[in-house]
N, C-alpha and C positions, 0 to 999 in steps of 0.2 A: 467561532462556530458553537452553537448550542448543541449539547448532547441530545439525540432523539430519544434516549432512554430515560434520562433523569432531568433534563433541561438545564444542567449546570454548564458553565463555560468550559470548552475543551481547549487543550493546549496543542498548538501546531508544532510539528516536528518532522522527523524523517524516519523511514524504515529503509534499511540498506541490506543488500545481499550481494555477494561477489558475482554471481552468475545471473542476475536479474531477479526481479520480484514478479512472481507469476502465481496465478490461481489455477488449480487443476481439480477436476471432479474427484479423482482418485489419488491416493498417496502413491508417489512414484518410488521405485526401489532405489534410485539414485537421484536424490534431491537436486543435485547440480545440473541434471539433465531434464528437469521437469518441463522445460520449454518444448521438449520433443513430444510430450504427451498429447493425446487426442483431446481436443476441446480446451487446450491451454489458452489462457488469456493473460497477456502482459498487463501489469498494473502501472506501467510507466505513465506518469501524469505531468511531465515537464519539470520535475525537480532537478533533473540533471540532463546532460546531453546523451546519456545512455539509459538503459532500463534497470540499472542496479540501485537506484535511489528514487524513492517516491515520497511525496508529501503525505503525511498522515496526521490525524487528530486523535489525541489521547484524552480520555475522561478519567481523572483520578478518583472520582466518586464511585462510578460503577465498573471501573476496570475494563472499558471497551476501547477499541481502536478502530477508527473509520478511515478507509482509503477511498477517495473518489477518483477512480481511474479515467473518468471522462474529462476531467480538468486538464488543461494543457497551457498553464501559465507559469511564469517564474516570479511569483510574488515573494516579498520579504525574505530574501535569502539571507 
């Protein structure tokens, strides 16, 4: 995948968290319970049978990480 910021090739890997990888609008007092927050979105994208591991792409050039949470495939494990 090409980085949308600098156009260099990105490295595919994983982001992992014990209690699921979630996005929330506001910082939660207890990060482990962030899935309980209003507007919480699970970033699970098929990297594992649960929501604690997601595929992510890292750009070493501009230090960005991209997670596509719409993807639901188990490629190149």
